[in-house]
C-alpha positions in Angstrom: -171.2 106.7 -26.7 -168.8 104.9 -24.4 -166.3 102.4 -25.9 -165.0 99.4 -23.9 -161.2 99.0 -24.1 -159.7 95.5 -23.6 -156.0 94.5 -23.1 -153.5 92.5 -21.1 -152.5 93.4 -17.6 -148.8 93.4 -16.7 -149.3 90.2 -14.7 -150.9 88.4 -17.6 -148.1 89.6 -19.9 -145.4 88.3 -17.6 -147.2 84.9 -17.3 -147.4 84.6 -21.1 -143.7 85.4 -21.5 -142.8 82.9 -18.8 -144.9 80.2 -20.5 -143.3 81.1 -23.8 -139.8 80.8 -22.4 -140.6 77.5 -20.9 -141.9 76.2 -24.2 -138.8 77.6 -26.0 -136.5 76.0 -23.4 -138.2 72.7 -24.0 -137.9 73.0 -27.8 -134.2 73.9 -27.4 -133.6 71.0 -25.1 -135.3 68.6 -27.4 -133.3 70.0 -30.3 -130.0 69.8 -28.4 -130.7 66.2 -27.3 -131.7 65.2 -30.8 -128.6 66.8 -32.2 -126.3 65.2 -29.7 -127.9 61.8 -30.3 -127.5 62.3 -34.1 -123.8 63.0 -33.6 -123.5 59.9 -31.4 -125.1 57.8 -34.1 -122.9 59.3 -36.8 -119.8 58.5 -34.8 -121.0 54.9 -34.2 -121.6 54.4 -37.8 -118.2 55.9 -38.8 -116.2 53.9 -36.4 -118.1 50.7 -37.3 -117.3 51.2 -40.9 -113.7 52.1 -40.3 -113.2 49.2 -37.9 -114.6 46.6 -40.2 -112.5 47.8 -43.1 -109.3 47.9 -41.0 -109.8 44.4 -39.7 -110.6 43.1 -43.1 -107.5 44.6 -44.6 -105.2 43.3 -41.9 -106.8 39.8 -42.1 -106.1 39.6 -45.8 -102.4 40.1 -45.3 -101.9 38.1 -42.1 -103.6 35.1 -43.6 -100.9 35.1 -46.3 -98.0 35.3 -43.9 -95.1 33.0 -44.9 -96.9 32.0 -48.1 -94.6 30.5 -50.8 -95.6 29.8 -54.3 -98.4 27.2 -54.3 -98.5 25.5 -50.9 -96.5 26.3 -47.7 -96.0 22.7 -46.6 -94.9 19.5 -48.2 -93.5 16.1 -47.8 -95.1 13.1 -46.1 -97.6 14.0 -43.4 -97.1 12.5 -39.9 -99.4 11.8 -37.0 -99.2 14.2 -34.1 -99.6 13.4 -30.5 -103.1 15.0 -30.5 -104.2 12.9 -33.4 -104.3 15.1 -36.5 -101.8 14.5 -39.2 -99.4 17.4 -39.8 -97.4 18.2 -42.9 -93.6 18.2 -42.9 -91.8 21.5 -42.9 -91.0 23.0 -46.2 -88.8 26.2 -46.4 -86.9 27.6 -49.4 -83.3 26.6 -49.6 -80.9 29.6 -49.9 -77.9 29.0 -52.1 -76.7 32.7 -52.3 -73.3 32.8 -50.5 -73.4 36.4 -49.2 -76.0 36.5 -46.4 -76.0 40.3 -46.4 -77.5 40.2 -50.0 -80.5 38.3 -48.6 -81.0 40.9 -45.9 -80.7 43.7 -48.5 -83.2 42.1 -50.7 -85.9 42.2 -48.0 -87.5 45.1 -46.2 -88.3 46.1 -42.6 -85.7 43.7 -41.2 -84.7 44.1 -37.5 -82.7 40.9 -37.1 -79.0 40.9 -38.1 -76.9 37.9 -38.4 -75.2 36.9 -35.2 -75.8 37.4 -31.5 -78.9 35.5 -30.3 -79.7 34.9 -33.9 -77.8 32.6 -36.4 -74.3 33.7 -37.4 -73.8 34.3 -41.1 -74.1 30.9 -42.7 -71.3 29.3 -44.8 -73.3 26.7 -46.6 -76.8 26.3 -48.1 -79.5 26.9 -45.5 -83.3 26.9 -45.0 -84.8 30.4 -45.1 -85.0 31.5 -41.4 -88.5 31.6 -39.9 -88.0 35.0 -38.3 -87.7 36.5 -41.7 -91.2 35.3 -42.7 -93.0 37.0 -39.8 -92.1 39.1 -36.8 -94.2 41.0 -34.3 -93.4 43.7 -31.7 -95.6 44.2 -28.6 -95.4 47.8 -27.2 -96.4 49.4 -23.9 -96.4 53.1 -23.2 -92.6 53.0 -22.7 -91.0 50.2 -24.6 -91.4 47.4 -27.2 -90.5 43.7 -27.1 -88.6 41.8 -28.4 -87.2 45.2 -29.6 -88.3 48.6 -30.7 -88.7 48.5 -34.6 -88.0 52.3 -34.8 -84.6 53.1 -36.2 -84.4 56.0 -33.8 -84.2 53.7 -30.8 -82.6 50.6 -32.1 -79.7 50.5 -34.7 -81.2 47.3 -36.2 -84.7 48.9 -36.5 -86.3 49.9 -39.7 -87.4 53.5 -40.6 -90.7 54.0 -38.9 -91.1 56.8 -36.4 -90.6 56.3 -32.7 -93.6 56.4 -30.3 -94.8 59.9 -29.4 -97.6 62.4 -29.3 -96.5 64.6 -32.2 -98.0 64.3 -35.7 -96.5 61.5 -37.7 -95.1 59.8 -34.6 -96.0 56.2 -34.0 -99.0 55.9 -31.6 -97.8 55.2 -28.0 -98.5 51.7 -26.7 -99.5 50.2 -30.0 -98.0 47.0 -31.5 -96.3 46.4 -34.9 -96.3 43.4 -37.2 -94.4 42.5 -40.3 -95.2 39.5 -42.5 -93.8 38.3 -45.8 -95.3 36.3 -48.6 -94.7 35.7 -52.3 -96.9 37.8 -54.5 -98.9 35.2 -56.3 -99.4 37.4 -59.4 -95.7 38.2 -59.7 -92.9 36.3 -61.5 -92.7 34.5 -64.7 -94.1 31.1 -65.7 -91.4 28.6 -66.6 -92.0 26.1 -69.4 -91.9 22.5 -68.1 -90.8 21.2 -71.5 -89.3 22.5 -74.7 -92.5 22.6 -76.6 -94.4 24.7 -74.1 -94.5 28.4 -74.2 -93.0 30.7 -71.5 -89.6 31.3 -70.1 -87.0 28.5 -70.4 -84.3 27.1 -68.0 -81.1 25.4 -69.3 -78.4 23.5 -67.4 -74.8 24.3 -68.4 -71.8 22.0 -68.3 -70.3 23.8 -65.3 -73.4 23.2 -63.2 -74.8 26.7 -63.6 -78.2 27.4 -65.1 -79.3 29.9 -67.6 -82.8 31.4 -67.9 -84.3 32.9 -71.0 -87.2 35.2 -70.0 -90.2 35.4 -72.3 -92.9 37.3 -70.4 -96.4 36.2 -71.1 -99.6 38.2 -70.9 -99.8 40.1 -67.7 -96.2 39.3 -66.6 -93.6 42.0 -65.9 -91.5 43.1 -68.9 -87.8 42.3 -68.4 -86.7 45.9 -69.0 -88.9 46.9 -65.9 -86.7 44.8 -63.6 -84.2 46.9 -61.7 -80.9 45.2 -61.0 -80.9 46.4 -57.4 -80.5 43.0 -55.8 -79.5 39.9 -57.8 -81.5 37.2 -56.0 -84.0 35.1 -57.7 -86.5 32.5 -56.4 -87.2 29.4 -58.5 -90.2 27.5 -57.1 -92.8 24.8 -58.0 -95.6 23.4 -55.9 -93.3 21.3 -53.7 -90.0 23.2 -53.2 -88.2 26.5 -53.7 -84.6 27.8 -54.0 -83.1 31.2 -53.7 -79.9 32.0 -55.6 -77.7 34.8 -56.8 -78.1 35.6 -60.6 -76.6 38.1 -63.0 -78.3 39.7 -66.0 -81.2 41.3 -64.3 -82.8 43.9 -66.5 -82.3 41.8 -69.6 -83.8 38.7 -71.1 -81.0 36.3 -70.2 -80.2 35.5 -66.5 -77.4 33.3 -65.3 -76.7 31.8 -61.9 -73.3 33.2 -60.9 -70.4 32.1 -58.8 -71.9 34.0 -55.8 -73.6 30.8 -54.6 -72.4 28.1 -52.1 -73.3 25.6 -54.8 -75.2 26.0 -58.1 -79.0 25.8 -57.9 -80.6 22.6 -59.3 -83.0 22.3 -62.2 -85.6 20.2 -60.5 -87.0 17.3 -62.6 -90.7 17.0 -63.2 -91.5 20.4 -61.7 -95.2 21.2 -61.2 -96.1 24.6 -62.5 -92.7 26.1 -62.0 -92.3 29.8 -61.7 -89.4 32.3 -61.4 -89.5 35.3 -59.1 -87.4 38.4 -58.5 -87.0 38.1 -54.7 -86.6 41.8 -53.8 -89.8 42.6 -55.8 -92.0 39.6 -55.5 -91.4 38.6 -51.9 -93.8 41.2 -50.4 -93.0 42.7 -47.0 -96.1 44.1 -45.3 -95.9 46.1 -42.0 -98.8 47.4 -40.0 -98.5 50.1 -37.4 -100.4 53.2 -36.1 -99.4 56.8 -36.9 -100.6 60.0 -35.1 -102.6 62.2 -37.4 -104.6 65.5 -37.1 -108.4 64.9 -37.1 -108.8 67.9 -39.3 -111.5 69.5 -37.0 -109.5 72.8 -36.8 -109.1 72.4 -33.0 -105.8 70.5 -33.2 -107.2 67.2 -31.9 -105.4 64.0 -32.9 -106.2 60.4 -33.5 -104.4 57.3 -34.8 -104.3 56.1 -38.4 -103.7 52.5 -39.4 -100.8 52.4 -41.9 -100.0 49.5 -44.3 -96.5 49.7 -45.5 -95.5 47.6 -48.5 -91.9 46.7 -49.2 -90.5 49.3 -46.8 -92.5 52.1 -48.3 -89.8 52.5 -50.9 -91.7 54.1 -53.9 -88.6 54.2 -56.1 -88.0 50.4 -56.0 -89.8 47.2 -55.3 -93.3 48.6 -55.7 -93.1 50.0 -52.2 -95.7 52.4 -50.7 -97.2 53.5 -47.4 -100.9 54.0 -47.3 -103.3 55.1 -44.7 -106.0 52.3 -44.3 -108.3 53.8 -41.7 -108.5 56.6 -39.2 -109.7 56.6 -35.6 -107.5 53.6 -34.5 -106.1 54.1 -31.1 -104.9 50.6 -30.1 -103.5 47.7 -32.1 -102.5 44.5 -30.4 -101.7 40.9 -31.5 -101.6 37.5 -29.9 -99.9 34.6 -31.7 -101.4 31.1 -31.7 -98.5 28.6 -32.0 -99.2 25.1 -33.3 -97.0 22.6 -31.5 -95.7 19.3 -32.6 -98.6 17.5 -30.9 -101.2 19.6 -32.8 -102.3 21.8 -29.9 -102.4 25.6 -30.2 -101.3 28.0 -27.5 -101.2 31.8 -27.6 -98.0 33.7 -26.9 -96.7 37.2 -26.9 -94.3 38.3 -29.6 -91.4 38.1 -27.2 -92.3 34.6 -26.2 -92.4 33.5 -29.9 -89.2 35.2 -30.6 -87.3 33.6 -27.7 -88.0 30.1 -29.0 -85.1 27.9 -30.0 -84.6 24.6 -31.7 -85.7 22.8 -28.4 -89.2 24.2 -29.1 -89.5 23.5 -32.9 -89.2 20.7 -35.5 -85.8 20.6 -37.2 -85.6 22.5 -40.5 -84.4 20.6 -43.6 -81.1 22.6 -43.7 -80.3 24.1 -40.3 -77.5 26.7 -40.1 -74.5 25.0 -38.4 -74.0 26.0 -34.8 -77.4 27.8 -34.7 -80.0 27.3 -32.0 -82.7 28.4 -34.5 -83.7 31.4 -32.4 -87.2 32.6 -33.2 -88.1 29.3 -34.9 -91.7 29.4 -33.6 -92.6 32.2 -36.0 -93.1 29.6 -38.7 -95.4 27.7 -36.3 -97.9 30.5 -35.9 -101.2 29.2 -37.2 -103.6 31.7 -35.7 -103.2 35.5 -35.0 -105.6 37.3 -32.8 -106.1 41.0 -33.7 -107.4 43.6 -31.3 -108.3 47.1 -32.5 -109.7 50.0 -30.5 -111.5 52.5 -32.7 -112.6 56.1 -31.7 -115.2 58.4 -33.2 -112.4 60.9 -34.2 -114.3 64.0 -33.0 -114.9 64.9 -29.3 -118.5 64.8 -28.0 -118.6 66.8 -24.8 -122.2 65.6 -24.2 -121.2 62.0 -23.5 -121.9 60.6 -20.1 -119.4 58.6 -18.1 -121.3 55.4 -19.0 -121.1 56.3 -22.7 -117.3 57.0 -22.4 -116.7 53.5 -20.9 -115.4 50.7 -23.1 -113.9 47.3 -22.9 -110.6 46.2 -24.5 -109.6 42.5 -24.2 -105.8 43.1 -24.7 -105.8 44.9 -21.4 -107.7 42.1 -19.7 -110.8 44.4 -19.5 -113.9 42.5 -20.7 -116.7 44.8 -19.5 -116.8 48.6 -20.0 -114.6 50.7 -17.8 -113.5 54.3 -17.7 -110.9 55.5 -20.3 -108.7 56.4 -17.4 -108.9 53.1 -15.6 -105.7 52.1 -13.9 -106.1 48.6 -15.4 -105.5 49.9 -18.9 -102.0 49.4 -20.3 -102.2 52.7 -22.0 -104.9 55.4 -21.7 -106.0 58.0 -24.3 -104.4 60.8 -22.2 -101.0 59.0 -22.4 -101.4 58.9 -26.1 -102.4 62.5 -26.5 -106.0 61.8 -27.6 -109.2 63.6 -26.5 -111.0 61.8 -23.7 -114.7 62.6 -24.7 -115.0 60.3 -27.7 -116.9 57.1 -28.3 -114.6 54.0 -28.4 -115.4 50.5 -29.5 -113.3 47.3 -29.6 -112.9 45.1 -32.7 -111.5 41.6 -32.5 -110.8 38.9 -35.1 -108.8 35.7 -35.3 -107.0 35.0 -38.5 -106.0 31.5 -39.7 -102.6 31.6 -41.3 -103.2 29.6 -44.5 -99.5 28.6 -44.9 -98.8 27.8 -41.2 -95.7 25.5 -41.3 -95.2 24.0 -37.8 
C-alpha cells in the first residue's frame, strides 16, 4: 500500500521565511516608533512640569522685589503726564553712620561705595535703589553691568564663573538679585503701654531703648546672632535703619554709631521691628551646570535659588536647586517713568541711569548722581526660560530639534545651531538631540516705587 508524503519545498520555505522577516521587521519598526514617541511625550511632560514650576518660583520672589513692611509707596499721589496718579517715593532712611556695616548686613552685593556709585555717605540717607534689585545680562563671554562671579570681579559675590564643568555657572545665562523684607519676620511693637508685644522707650539723650517680648510665632531673642547690629523699625508709612547694641538679649539700645538718633514715630500704624541682616531677604537666581545622571556624562542646567548668600550658618541662608533642564535664563526690565509709561531696558541700561532719569529721593546722598536709580522704578520684569528634556533622543528629526527663543529675537522655530542665537547648546556643553521649549512670563512688581 503506497503512502503519499507531503512537505514544503525549499522555495516555499524561503518565501515563508521572507514573509516572516518582513512581518517581524514591521513589528520592530512599529515598536521602535512607539517607544521613541513615548520617550518624546515623557520628555515633553517633564519639561512642561519643570518649566511651570521654575517660572512660578521665580515670579513669587520677583513680585516681592523691594518690598518693605506693609506698602512700598507713600505720601500724596501726584498726576503723571500720561494721566494716572503715581505715589510719591518712599525709601527707608539709613541712620547708621558706618556705610560698610550696611553692606555687611546684606548679601550678594556687587556695588561698593564710590566710583560711579555714591561715595560713602556722611549724613542720613535714603536706602539706595541698586541695593533693592540688580540684574546681570550675560553672553557667552561676558556679563553687564559686571560679572557677579567673585572669580572675575573683586566686587562680585561667591557664585561660580561661567563654564562647562560641573558646578560652573551655565554659559550665557543671566543672574538676578532682589531684596525684600520677610513679612513673617521681626517683632510686633506695641503702639501703647497697655497693648502686648515689644516696647519702645525714648531716653533723655535722644536714644531709644527696645524691650523685646516675642509673641507667638516670633523669633526668640536668644536665637538672634549679634553678627551685624542693624535694626529696621517700620510701620505702614515709613521705615528707618539704625545701629543697635544688645542683640542676642531682650534689651536693645540705639548706640552712638548713628549719624543722629532714630526717631520714635508718633501714631505708628502696626509698627514692627526687624533684624536687618536676617529679615531683609536677599534672593539670587542663576543657573548651575549639573550631571543629568544618565551614566553617560551628559550635562544640563539647574535653576538655583540662593537665599541670603547661601550662608547656612547665619541669616537663614541656603542654596537650593529649584528645577533641572534649564538651559537659558534671561530678563528684561520694564521701567515706569515719571509720565506713567513703561519701557523695557537691559540690566546695563537700568544700572547706568542717574538722577537725571529718576525722581529725587527724600534724602539723597550729597554729591551723588544717584547711579542706578532706575532699579527702584522697575515695575515689570519679563522672564525667559529655555527648558530641555535632560536626556538625548537620537531619533529626533531636525524639525523636532528646532525651537524659538524670544530673548535671541527668534520667534519661530530654528535650528539649535542657528547663527542668530546668542549662545548655542554646543557652546554651553549640552547635548544637541534634546527637545527644547521656551517659557515666558511677565511679573508685576507689587512694590514698584518709581
